[in-house]
Structure formats: C-alpha cells, structure tokens
C-alpha positions as CSV (number, residue, x, y, z in Angstrom):
1,M,21.7,29.2,-13.9
2,K,21.6,29.3,-10.1
3,L,20.1,26.3,-8.3
4,W,19.5,25.6,-4.7
5,I,19.8,21.8,-4.0
6,D,18.8,21.1,-0.4
7,H,19.5,24.8,0.2
8,N,23.0,24.5,-1.2
9,M,23.5,27.1,-4.0
10,I,25.4,26.0,-7.2
11,E,25.7,27.5,-10.7
12,A,24.5,24.9,-13.1
13,E,26.1,24.7,-16.5
14,P,24.2,23.5,-19.6
15,G,24.3,19.7,-19.9
16,Q,25.1,19.0,-16.3
17,T,22.8,16.4,-14.7
18,L,21.4,16.7,-11.2
19,L,23.8,13.9,-10.3
20,D,26.8,15.9,-11.5
21,L,25.7,18.9,-9.4
22,I,25.1,16.7,-6.3
23,R,28.6,15.3,-6.6
24,A,30.0,18.8,-7.1
25,L,28.3,19.8,-3.8
26,G,29.6,16.8,-2.0
27,L,26.1,15.6,-1.3
28,D,26.5,12.1,-2.7
29,S,27.3,9.2,-0.4
30,Q,28.0,5.4,-0.6
31,E,25.8,4.9,2.4
32,L,22.2,4.3,1.3
33,S,20.8,6.1,4.3
34,A,22.4,9.4,3.2
35,R,22.5,8.9,-0.6
36,P,20.1,10.9,-2.8
37,L,18.0,8.6,-5.0
38,A,15.7,11.1,-6.8
39,A,14.7,14.7,-6.7
40,K,11.5,16.7,-6.2
41,I,11.1,19.9,-8.2
42,A,7.9,22.0,-7.7
43,G,5.8,19.0,-6.7
44,E,7.1,16.6,-9.4
45,I,9.6,13.8,-9.1
46,F,12.7,13.6,-11.4
47,T,15.5,11.1,-11.9
48,L,19.0,12.4,-11.0
49,N,19.9,11.9,-14.6
50,Y,17.7,14.9,-15.4
51,V,19.5,17.9,-17.0
52,P,18.1,21.2,-15.5
53,V,19.8,23.4,-18.0
54,R,19.8,22.1,-21.6
55,K,22.4,22.9,-24.2
56,S,21.2,25.1,-26.9
57,H,21.3,22.4,-29.6
58,D,19.3,20.0,-27.4
59,A,15.6,19.3,-28.1
60,E,13.1,21.3,-26.1
61,P,12.4,19.7,-22.8
62,V,8.9,18.3,-22.2
63,Q,6.3,20.7,-20.9
64,S,6.3,19.2,-17.3
65,Q,10.1,19.8,-17.0
66,R,9.9,23.4,-18.1
67,R,7.0,24.1,-15.8
68,A,8.7,22.4,-12.8
69,M,12.0,24.3,-13.1
70,A,10.2,27.6,-13.7
71,A,7.8,27.0,-10.8
72,S,10.5,25.9,-8.4
73,G,12.6,29.0,-8.7
74,G,15.6,26.8,-9.0
75,R,14.9,25.0,-5.7
76,I,15.4,21.3,-5.6
77,K,14.8,18.8,-2.8
78,L,16.7,15.5,-2.8
79,L,14.9,12.3,-1.8
80,R,16.6,9.5,0.1
81,Y,15.5,6.1,1.2
82,S,13.8,7.5,4.3
83,N,11.4,9.3,2.0
84,P,8.5,7.1,0.6
85,T,9.1,8.4,-2.9
86,G,12.8,7.6,-2.5
87,R,12.0,4.1,-1.6
88,E,9.7,3.8,-4.6
89,A,12.6,4.8,-6.9
90,Y,14.7,2.1,-5.2
91,T,11.9,-0.5,-5.8
92,R,11.5,0.4,-9.5
93,T,15.3,0.0,-10.0
94,V,15.0,-3.4,-8.3
95,Q,12.3,-4.4,-10.7
96,F,14.4,-3.4,-13.7
97,V,17.4,-5.4,-12.6
98,L,15.4,-8.4,-11.6
99,F,13.4,-8.7,-14.8
100,L,16.4,-7.9,-16.9
101,A,18.3,-10.7,-15.2
102,L,15.4,-13.1,-15.6
103,H,15.1,-12.1,-19.3
104,Q,18.8,-12.8,-19.9
105,L,18.9,-16.1,-18.0
106,Y,15.5,-17.5,-19.1
107,P,14.4,-15.8,-22.3
108,G,10.6,-15.8,-22.7
109,V,10.0,-16.9,-19.1
110,T,6.8,-15.5,-17.4
111,A,7.7,-13.9,-14.1
112,K,5.1,-12.0,-12.0
113,M,5.6,-9.5,-9.2
114,N,3.0,-10.7,-6.8
115,F,2.8,-9.3,-3.2
116,T,4.8,-7.7,-0.4
117,V,5.5,-9.8,2.6
118,G,7.1,-7.8,5.4
119,Q,10.0,-5.9,3.8
120,G,10.3,-8.2,0.9
121,V,8.4,-8.8,-2.3
122,Y,7.4,-12.2,-3.7
123,I,8.0,-12.8,-7.4
124,E,6.6,-15.9,-9.1
125,V,8.7,-17.6,-11.8
126,A,7.1,-20.1,-14.2
127,C,10.3,-22.0,-15.0
128,E,11.2,-25.5,-14.1
129,D,15.0,-25.0,-14.1
130,F,14.9,-21.7,-12.2
131,S,17.9,-21.2,-9.9
132,V,18.1,-18.6,-7.2
133,D,21.9,-18.9,-7.1
134,A,22.1,-18.2,-10.8
135,L,19.7,-15.2,-10.4
136,K,21.7,-13.7,-7.5
137,T,24.9,-14.0,-9.6
138,R,23.4,-12.3,-12.6
139,V,21.9,-9.5,-10.4
140,S,25.3,-8.9,-8.8
141,E,26.9,-8.7,-12.3
142,L,24.3,-6.1,-13.5
143,I,24.7,-4.0,-10.4
144,A,28.5,-4.1,-10.8
145,Q,28.2,-2.9,-14.4
146,D,26.5,0.3,-13.0
147,I,24.2,0.5,-16.0
148,P,22.8,4.0,-16.5
149,L,19.0,4.0,-16.4
150,L,17.8,6.4,-19.1
151,R,14.3,6.8,-20.2
152,K,13.2,6.8,-23.8
153,R,10.0,8.0,-25.3
154,I,8.3,6.0,-28.0
155,S,4.7,6.0,-29.4
156,T,2.2,4.0,-27.5
157,Q,1.5,1.9,-30.5
158,E,5.2,1.1,-30.9
159,A,5.3,-0.1,-27.3
160,I,2.2,-2.2,-27.8
161,D,3.7,-3.8,-31.0
162,Y,6.9,-4.6,-29.1
163,F,5.3,-6.2,-26.1
164,K,3.0,-8.3,-28.4
165,K,6.0,-9.5,-30.4
166,D,7.9,-10.2,-27.1
167,G,5.0,-12.3,-25.8
168,Q,4.1,-9.9,-23.1
169,E,0.4,-9.7,-23.8
170,D,-0.3,-8.4,-20.3
171,K,1.6,-5.2,-21.0
172,A,0.2,-4.9,-24.6
173,R,-3.4,-5.2,-23.3
174,L,-2.8,-2.7,-20.5
175,L,-1.4,-0.1,-23.0
176,S,-4.4,-0.6,-25.3
177,W,-6.3,1.4,-22.6
178,R,-3.8,4.2,-22.6
179,T,-5.2,7.5,-24.1
180,V,-1.9,9.3,-24.4
181,P,-0.1,8.7,-27.8
182,H,3.4,8.3,-26.3
183,F,4.9,5.9,-23.7
184,D,8.2,6.0,-21.8
185,V,10.4,2.9,-21.6
186,Y,13.8,1.9,-20.1
187,T,15.9,-0.3,-22.4
188,Y,19.1,-2.4,-22.2
189,G,20.1,-4.4,-25.2
190,D,16.9,-6.1,-26.4
191,F,15.2,-5.7,-23.0
192,V,12.4,-3.1,-22.8
193,D,10.2,-2.3,-19.8
194,Y,8.7,0.4,-17.7
195,Y,7.7,0.8,-14.0
196,Y,5.4,3.8,-13.9
197,G,7.7,6.3,-12.2
198,E,11.2,7.5,-11.8
199,M,14.1,5.2,-11.0
200,M,17.6,5.7,-9.5
201,P,20.4,6.9,-11.9
202,S,22.0,3.5,-12.4
203,T,21.9,-0.1,-11.3
204,G,24.9,0.4,-9.1
205,Y,22.7,2.2,-6.6
206,L,21.3,-1.2,-5.4
207,T,23.7,-1.7,-2.5
208,V,21.6,-3.4,0.1
209,W,19.6,-6.5,-1.0
210,D,19.2,-10.3,-0.9
211,I,17.2,-12.9,-2.8
212,V,15.7,-15.9,-0.9
213,A,14.2,-19.0,-2.5
214,V,10.5,-19.8,-1.8
215,D,8.0,-22.1,-3.4
216,G,7.2,-21.1,-7.0
217,G,9.8,-18.3,-7.1
218,F,11.8,-16.1,-4.8
219,M,11.6,-13.3,-2.3
220,F,13.6,-10.1,-2.9
221,I,14.6,-8.6,0.5
222,F,14.8,-4.8,0.7
223,P,16.8,-2.6,3.0
224,D,15.5,-2.1,6.6
225,S,13.1,0.9,6.4
226,L,14.4,2.2,9.8
227,N,18.1,1.6,9.0
228,P,18.6,1.4,5.2
229,D,22.3,0.6,5.5
230,R,21.4,-2.9,6.7
231,L,19.3,-5.6,5.2
232,A,15.8,-6.0,6.5
233,R,15.3,-9.2,8.5
234,F,13.5,-11.9,6.5
235,T,10.9,-13.7,8.6
236,Q,8.8,-16.5,7.4
237,M,5.1,-15.4,7.5
238,P,3.2,-18.5,6.4
239,N,-0.3,-17.2,7.4
240,F,0.2,-13.9,5.6
241,F,1.7,-15.7,2.5
242,R,-1.2,-18.1,2.4
243,V,-3.9,-15.5,2.4
244,C,-2.1,-13.6,-0.3
245,S,-1.8,-16.7,-2.4
246,E,-5.5,-17.4,-1.9
247,G,-6.2,-13.9,-3.3
248,E,-4.1,-14.7,-6.4
249,R,-6.0,-18.0,-6.8
250,W,-9.3,-16.2,-6.9
251,C,-8.0,-13.7,-9.4
252,T,-7.3,-16.7,-11.7
253,L,-10.7,-18.3,-11.0
254,L,-12.6,-15.1,-11.7
255,D,-10.6,-14.2,-14.8
256,C,-9.5,-10.9,-13.3
257,Q,-5.7,-11.0,-12.7
258,S,-4.9,-7.5,-14.1
259,V,-6.4,-4.1,-14.7
260,A,-6.9,-5.0,-18.3
261,D,-9.0,-7.9,-17.2
262,L,-11.0,-5.6,-14.9
263,N,-11.5,-3.1,-17.7
264,D,-12.9,-5.9,-20.0
265,L,-15.4,-6.8,-17.3
266,V,-16.4,-3.2,-16.8
267,C,-17.0,-2.7,-20.6
268,S,-18.9,-6.0,-21.0
269,G,-21.1,-5.4,-18.0
270,K,-19.8,-8.6,-16.4
271,I,-18.4,-6.6,-13.5
272,R,-21.8,-7.0,-11.9
273,E,-21.3,-10.7,-11.7
274,L,-17.8,-10.1,-10.3
275,I,-19.3,-7.9,-7.6
276,R,-21.8,-10.6,-6.6
277,V,-19.2,-13.4,-6.5
278,N,-16.8,-11.2,-4.5
279,E,-19.4,-10.3,-2.0
280,A,-20.4,-13.9,-1.7
281,L,-16.8,-14.9,-1.0
282,H,-16.6,-12.3,1.8
283,E,-19.8,-13.6,3.3
284,K,-18.5,-17.1,3.2
285,S,-15.3,-16.0,4.9
286,F,-17.2,-14.3,7.7
287,S,-19.3,-17.4,8.2
288,Q,-16.2,-19.6,8.4
289,I,-14.6,-17.3,10.9
290,A,-17.7,-17.3,13.0
291,D,-17.5,-21.1,12.9
292,M,-13.9,-20.9,14.2
293,V,-14.9,-18.6,17.0
294,C,-17.7,-20.8,18.2
295,D,-15.7,-24.1,17.8
296,R,-13.0,-22.5,20.0
297,G,-15.5,-21.4,22.6
298,A,-13.9,-17.9,22.5
299,K,-15.6,-15.1,24.5
300,A,-13.7,-12.2,22.9
301,V,-12.6,-11.4,19.3
302,M,-9.7,-9.0,19.1
303,L,-10.0,-7.5,15.6
304,A,-7.1,-5.4,14.3
305,G,-5.9,-4.0,11.0
306,P,-4.3,-1.0,9.4
307,S,-6.1,2.2,8.4
308,S,-9.0,1.8,5.9
309,S,-8.9,-1.9,6.0
310,G,-12.6,-2.1,6.8
311,K,-12.4,-3.1,10.5
312,T,-15.7,-1.6,11.6
313,T,-17.7,-3.3,8.8
314,S,-15.8,-6.5,9.4
315,A,-16.7,-6.4,13.1
316,N,-20.4,-5.9,12.2
317,R,-20.5,-8.6,9.6
318,L,-18.8,-11.1,11.9
319,A,-21.4,-10.1,14.5
320,V,-24.2,-11.0,12.1
321,Q,-22.7,-14.4,11.5
322,L,-22.3,-15.1,15.2
323,R,-26.0,-14.3,15.6
324,V,-26.7,-17.1,13.1
325,H,-24.9,-19.4,15.6
326,G,-27.2,-18.3,18.3
327,M,-24.6,-16.0,20.0
328,R,-25.2,-12.5,21.3
329,P,-22.2,-10.4,20.1
330,V,-21.3,-7.2,21.9
331,L,-19.3,-4.6,19.9
332,M,-16.6,-2.5,21.4
333,S,-14.1,0.0,19.9
334,L,-10.6,0.6,21.2
335,D,-11.1,4.2,20.1
336,D,-13.2,4.7,23.3
337,Y,-10.2,3.9,25.4
338,Y,-8.1,6.9,24.0
339,I,-6.7,9.0,26.8
340,D,-7.6,12.7,26.8
341,R,-5.8,14.5,24.1
342,N,-4.4,17.1,26.5
343,L,-2.6,14.3,28.4
344,I,-0.7,13.1,25.3
345,E,2.9,14.2,25.1
346,P,3.8,15.6,21.6
347,G,6.5,13.8,19.6
348,P,9.9,15.4,18.6
349,D,8.2,17.2,15.7
350,G,5.7,18.8,18.1
351,K,2.8,16.8,16.7
352,L,0.6,14.2,18.5
353,D,1.3,10.7,17.3
354,L,-2.2,9.3,17.4
355,E,-1.0,5.9,16.1
356,H,1.1,5.3,19.3
357,I,0.0,2.6,21.7
358,N,0.5,5.1,24.5
359,T,-2.6,7.0,23.3
360,I,-4.7,4.1,24.6
361,D,-5.4,3.6,28.2
362,T,-4.1,0.0,28.0
363,E,-4.4,-0.6,31.8
364,L,-8.1,0.3,31.9
365,F,-8.9,-1.7,28.8
366,R,-7.0,-4.8,30.1
367,E,-8.8,-4.6,33.4
368,D,-12.2,-4.2,31.7
369,L,-11.7,-7.1,29.4
370,Q,-10.6,-9.4,32.3
371,K,-13.7,-8.4,34.3
372,L,-15.9,-9.1,31.3
373,L,-14.4,-12.5,30.7
374,S,-14.9,-13.2,34.4
375,G,-18.6,-12.5,34.2
376,E,-18.4,-9.1,35.9
377,E,-20.2,-5.9,34.8
378,V,-18.2,-2.9,33.6
379,E,-18.9,0.6,32.4
380,I,-17.5,1.3,29.0
381,P,-16.3,4.8,28.3
382,Q,-17.0,6.8,25.1
383,F,-14.4,9.0,23.5
384,N,-15.7,12.4,22.3
385,F,-13.6,13.2,19.2
386,K,-15.0,16.8,19.2
387,T,-13.8,17.6,22.7
388,G,-10.8,15.2,22.6
389,R,-11.9,13.7,26.0
390,R,-13.2,10.5,27.3
391,E,-16.8,10.5,28.7
392,W,-18.8,8.2,31.0
393,N,-22.4,7.9,29.9
394,G,-23.6,4.9,31.9
395,N,-22.9,2.4,29.2
396,R,-22.6,-0.7,31.4
397,I,-22.3,-4.2,29.9
398,R,-22.0,-7.8,31.2
399,L,-21.4,-10.9,29.0
400,A,-24.0,-13.6,29.2
401,D,-23.2,-17.3,28.6
402,D,-24.0,-16.9,24.9
403,S,-22.2,-13.5,24.5
404,V,-19.0,-12.8,22.5
405,V,-17.4,-9.4,22.7
406,I,-15.9,-8.1,19.5
407,V,-13.2,-5.5,20.0
408,E,-12.0,-3.6,17.0
409,G,-9.1,-1.2,16.7
410,L,-5.6,-0.6,15.3
411,H,-3.9,-2.1,18.4
412,A,-6.2,-5.0,19.1
413,L,-3.5,-7.6,18.5
414,N,-1.0,-5.9,20.7
415,P,-0.3,-8.3,23.6
416,V,-0.2,-5.4,26.1
417,L,-4.0,-5.2,25.8
418,H,-4.6,-8.9,26.5
419,P,-5.2,-9.8,30.2
420,D,-2.4,-11.9,31.8
421,H,-4.6,-14.3,33.9
422,V,-7.1,-15.3,31.2
423,D,-7.1,-18.6,29.3
424,P,-5.7,-17.6,25.8
425,A,-8.3,-19.9,24.2
426,L,-11.0,-17.4,25.2
427,I,-9.5,-14.7,23.0
428,F,-9.7,-15.1,19.2
429,K,-7.3,-12.9,17.2
430,M,-8.4,-11.6,13.8
431,Y,-6.4,-9.4,11.4
432,V,-8.1,-7.5,8.6
433,S,-6.3,-5.9,5.7
434,A,-7.1,-4.9,2.1
435,L,-4.5,-7.2,0.3
436,I,-5.4,-6.4,-3.3
437,P,-4.1,-9.1,-5.6
438,L,-4.7,-7.1,-8.8
439,N,-1.7,-6.2,-11.0
440,L,-1.2,-3.5,-13.6
441,D,0.7,-6.1,-15.5
442,N,3.0,-9.0,-14.6
443,H,5.9,-6.7,-13.7
444,N,3.9,-4.0,-11.9
445,R,1.8,-4.6,-8.9
446,I,-0.7,-2.3,-7.3
447,P,0.6,-1.7,-3.7
448,T,-1.8,-2.7,-0.9
449,S,-1.3,0.7,0.7
450,Y,-2.4,2.3,-2.6
451,L,-5.9,0.8,-2.3
452,R,-6.2,1.8,1.4
453,L,-5.2,5.3,0.6
454,L,-7.8,5.5,-2.1
455,R,-10.4,4.2,0.3
456,R,-9.4,6.7,3.0
457,T,-9.3,9.7,0.7
458,V,-12.8,8.9,-0.6
459,R,-14.2,8.3,2.9
460,D,-12.6,11.4,4.4
461,Y,-14.0,13.5,1.7
462,E,-17.5,11.9,1.4
463,T,-18.2,11.6,5.2
464,R,-15.9,14.0,6.9
465,G,-15.5,16.8,4.5
466,S,-11.7,16.5,4.4
467,S,-9.6,17.5,1.4
468,V,-7.2,15.3,-0.5
469,E,-4.4,17.4,0.9
470,H,-5.5,16.8,4.5
471,T,-5.7,13.1,4.1
472,L,-2.3,12.9,2.3
473,S,-0.7,15.1,5.0
474,M,-1.4,12.4,7.6
475,W,-0.7,9.3,5.5
476,D,3.1,9.1,6.0
477,S,2.6,9.3,9.8
478,V,-0.2,6.7,9.6
479,Q,2.1,4.3,7.7
480,R,4.9,4.7,10.1
481,G,2.6,3.9,13.0
482,E,1.3,0.8,11.1
483,R,4.9,-0.5,10.6
484,R,5.6,0.1,14.3
485,W,2.4,-1.0,16.0
486,I,0.3,-3.2,13.7
487,F,2.2,-5.2,11.1
488,L,4.4,-6.6,13.8
489,Y,1.6,-8.7,15.2
490,Q,-0.3,-9.7,12.0
491,E,1.3,-13.2,11.8
492,N,0.1,-14.0,15.3
493,A,-3.6,-13.8,14.3
494,D,-5.7,-16.9,14.4
495,V,-7.1,-15.8,11.0
496,I,-6.2,-13.1,8.4
497,F,-9.1,-11.8,6.4
498,N,-8.5,-10.1,3.1
499,S,-11.0,-7.2,2.9
500,S,-10.1,-6.2,-0.7
501,T,-12.4,-6.8,-3.7
502,L,-11.3,-7.1,-7.3
503,Y,-13.8,-4.6,-8.5
504,E,-13.5,-1.7,-6.1
505,I,-10.7,0.3,-7.7
506,A,-13.1,0.8,-10.7
507,V,-15.8,1.9,-8.4
508,L,-13.6,4.2,-6.3
509,K,-12.3,6.0,-9.4
510,K,-15.7,7.6,-10.0
511,H,-15.6,9.1,-6.5
512,I,-11.9,10.1,-6.3
513,Y,-10.7,10.9,-9.8
514,P,-12.2,14.4,-10.1
515,L,-10.7,15.3,-6.7
516,L,-7.2,14.1,-7.7
517,T,-7.1,15.8,-11.1
518,A,-8.1,19.1,-9.6
519,V,-4.8,19.2,-7.6
520,Q,-2.4,21.6,-9.2
521,P,1.4,21.2,-9.6
522,E,2.2,23.9,-7.0
523,N,0.4,21.8,-4.4
524,P,2.9,20.3,-1.9
525,Y,1.2,16.9,-2.4
526,Y,1.2,17.0,-6.2
527,D,3.7,14.1,-6.6
528,E,1.7,11.8,-4.3
529,V,-1.5,12.7,-6.2
530,R,0.2,12.2,-9.6
531,A,1.3,8.7,-8.5
532,M,-2.3,7.8,-7.7
533,V,-3.6,9.2,-11.0
534,K,-1.0,7.3,-13.0
535,I,-2.6,4.0,-12.0
536,L,-6.2,5.3,-12.3
537,N,-5.5,6.5,-15.8
538,F,-5.5,2.8,-16.8
539,V,-8.7,1.9,-15.0
540,Q,-12.1,2.1,-16.5
541,E,-14.6,3.8,-14.3
542,A,-17.6,1.6,-13.2
543,S,-20.9,3.2,-12.3
544,V,-22.4,0.1,-10.5
545,D,-23.0,1.4,-7.0
546,D,-26.5,0.0,-7.2
547,E,-25.1,-3.5,-7.4
548,I,-23.0,-3.1,-4.2
549,P,-25.0,-4.4,-1.1
550,P,-25.4,-2.1,1.9
551,T,-23.4,-4.4,4.1
552,S,-20.4,-4.4,1.7
553,L,-17.0,-3.4,3.0
554,I,-16.8,-0.9,0.2
555,R,-19.9,0.9,1.6
556,E,-17.8,1.9,4.6
557,F,-15.9,4.2,2.2
558,I,-18.3,5.3,-0.5
559,G,-21.4,5.6,1.8
560,G,-24.6,3.8,2.1
561,N,-23.4,1.3,4.8
562,S,-26.4,0.0,6.6
563,F,-24.5,-0.7,9.8
564,Y,-24.1,3.1,10.2
565,R,-27.8,3.8,10.0
566,K,-29.6,4.7,13.2
C-alpha cells in the first residue's frame, strides 16, 4: 500500500508501524524539535505504533482506523513538539512515566496532577517520605528502558472493577458515567492507567525534562515551547501558585474536586447551591479587590488577561464595588487604541497578528493615561471593528478626585503602556484568568485553556455567528500571542483573580455539545473538536441558566449579561 508521510512516498508492508516507516524514510531524529511524536490521519490523531496495513490474520482494525486510512487517501501528517497536539502526546507520556514511577516507589500513594505553572505542572503527593531525588532516579530508569506504550482495550466494567480494587475511586467514579461499553488503557506490570488521548511510541522519547521539589509535591518542567531541545526555564511564581492553590482549597470545601463530583451535584439538584456559593465567592473577591484599590489610593486599574477570561465583566463588576466605596469609576478598553488595520504589517505567514503589542498605539495610550492621572481632559478614540479604523466621536473625559479609571485589555500589564513619570502606587495591576481547578480524575486535569476555548466557542457562536471551525482556526495564534505578550507579566500583578467557576463546564455543555458533535471527520479541525468532546462525554449537562445571575462572568459567554444591555 502506498502512503505519503509528510509528502514522502513509501510502500507500506503489512505489519509495519508508522514508526518503522518514519525510520525507513529517515524522518526520525534524536532532537526533540525535529522528532515526530504522533500522526494525523484524516482529522484523527494516531500513535506512531499504529499499523496502517494489517496482516491478514490480524483482527479487524477498529472502525475509526479504517475510516481514517480510507478517507486520507494514504496521506499522513507527522506531529512534532511545535504542534499543540504533539505537545499533548508528550504530556500524556510524562503522566504515564510519573505515575508509574510513583506507583513503583510508593504503592498505594495518592498523587494528583493539579495545575500548570509557566511551562511546568504541579503534582501533589500525599506521602510523608516522598523524595524528589528518588523519583528523578526512577523516572530516568523508566526512560532508559524505552518501554513501548501500547494501548489495550478492555470493557468499561472491567476497568471500573480494577480501579476500585486498586483504591482509585476517583477513576472508578468517573468511568461510571461512561456510556461506551469499552475503555482503552495502557499497562506496565501491575500498573494500569489512561490519559484520554494518544501518547508517544515509548518512554525513551522523554528526552528533555526536570523535576523540582515544591511544598506538598513537585513540579515537572517541560521543554521550552519555543526551543524544545532545551529545558524551559523554571521561575518561581508565588502569586500564581497561591491563587491556584486557593482554587483547589475551594474544590475541597465545596465537595467538587472532580467531574464525578460535579455530575453528582447536577443529578441531585445541588448544583444550584454550588452556583450560588460560587457567585458569592466572586462577589466577595471583587469587593476585596475594590478595598485594595481604595486603600492604595490608586487612580487607575490596569486589568489584563488571556482570551475569554472574562475581562469585560470583571471590569464592570469591579466598577460596581468601587461605587460602593463612593468612587466614580470610568471604564476604558485598550481595543479602542488599535491602530488602523491597513497600517499593520502582515507576519511571515501573510496574516495579521492581532495579538501583537504593535497593533496598539502604545504611545498615544501612554500619553492619554498620563494626562488623565495629571487631571487633564483627553479625548478617547473608538475603534470601529467593521471598518477596521479608529474614530474620534468627541468622547472626552477627565478624572475627578473620586474617579478611578479601569482599563481592560490583553496588554494592560505590559510596562510599555505605563507612563514613565507617574507614581507607580497610582496604578493598580489586576490579572484575570479562568484557572479551573476541576480534574477529570487525580491523574488527568482539565487544562485551563480548554475552559477558555469552550467559553470562546460558545460566545462566538451565540453572539457573533461564528462557526466552531472559525474559532478553532484562530485559537493556535491566540495562544501563541498569550505566551508571548500576556503570561509573561501575570506574576507582576497586584492581584490575580480566578474567573472560573466549578459549575460552568456543565452549563456550557448544553450550548456547545450539539455544535461539536456535528463536526465530521473530514473537517480539518476534527481532532481538536474530538479532544473537546472526549472531556464533555464525561460531563452531565446542567439546565440551570435560570439560576445564573445576569452579572455572572458566565453570562459574558452564554448571553444575558446585564452589563451589555443598553
């Protein structure tokens, strides 16, 4: 059978794996930046251990494999670390090796994959004699063994029985919500686990990594996303770590640490109480932040955050709390300082990089902010997104003694926007992000970016008429811009506000699931959609929109936000 792997033609013999074919073509590499980690075939992702042409005595391949090879016409795309899906395969392999090592060193120990900090992930280990040095040694040994990572299909009930017997109630409870009768696992010795997606061919592919001790567990450090052949720089981020830990604490207090817990709350009707408590926690946080602004005597709040973090609603809710203090808040958006689209130079790919700081008229904004803080009057522009041009409509403002200007935008924490000759105490820096603390199970977290992508997809469809494909086509560029221009400054904020709620994924499912399941395998974004659906398949839909207040951050995405009413 003729195959075209990254446009290289090769005749595939029965029984050969994709990895065999890659090596025969000379496409393998010991450098992580160049090494294939997984493959994409007709919109689906496959391990490199996949056999495209089965021997005649082999069992029939599963339906998705037959469909993918037939639909692809023999064309296969290799995924490397530079590709988000390639990085996910690397991450899943990391999970397998880490939890296998912990299982061997500390049988029965509870370890939980918590949250990402920079280019590392924090894993909590409930073990008094835990040793990072011992873990690093065992991980190195497992990598040196180059253990093949082969998937095995068992019945869902068999998997539930195993995890119960092994003391992993979190996994057993999650699988009890699974409607498909089978379940795929990876095994080594008496260790059984799964990470909801494809992995790399073997443990030996983990060539760039480190493990650093932190309180309660350790940080696993990944390769640098811009240069995978070197280790990412590990930087202590105490503010970010603290807010993530606070989210974990509230998960425990509200009895909602996993998707299984959330499903129980949905089915019992107690999700309504969860909504009320979550919204009260947000309101309390905005009140406390307003206290901080007033105690500081700040005259400007620079509010930044990544896409779909809820910046606009956060700015409005903070404004309400400042009014309670007797202040007169003035809202501004950095979007109005975009330069005209026709003046933006396209990137190397010929597209406009709208996440770049150079799309903002930084000099004009800096001058206007300095004048406002000096008591002068300025005219604020308005950007017309239909024409792609900035307009001047006579919107003139001056700050009174009791005024505070709230400026929200992607780049609001970038120092280039802050005036040089202004007392830094007058500028309060706030970072907003949806740092979801909810896990699928102890070994599988729900990425923060996943929640923001769900939010954005729902919002773009509901309020802008954009298709799922349109939103996904921009997402990779959006994330590159965030890594370059936003995450870099988050630790410098005076306060980090977690805009996620524990209940929202169950609410968003009602709005997004029909859109996602309508996407067909031939769609170029099918693999991204499938990854989103895999998580939602475990989530029980909650029809409780009537319980969500009109000022909720979630209303910014599902509609009904009272701040947008004229």
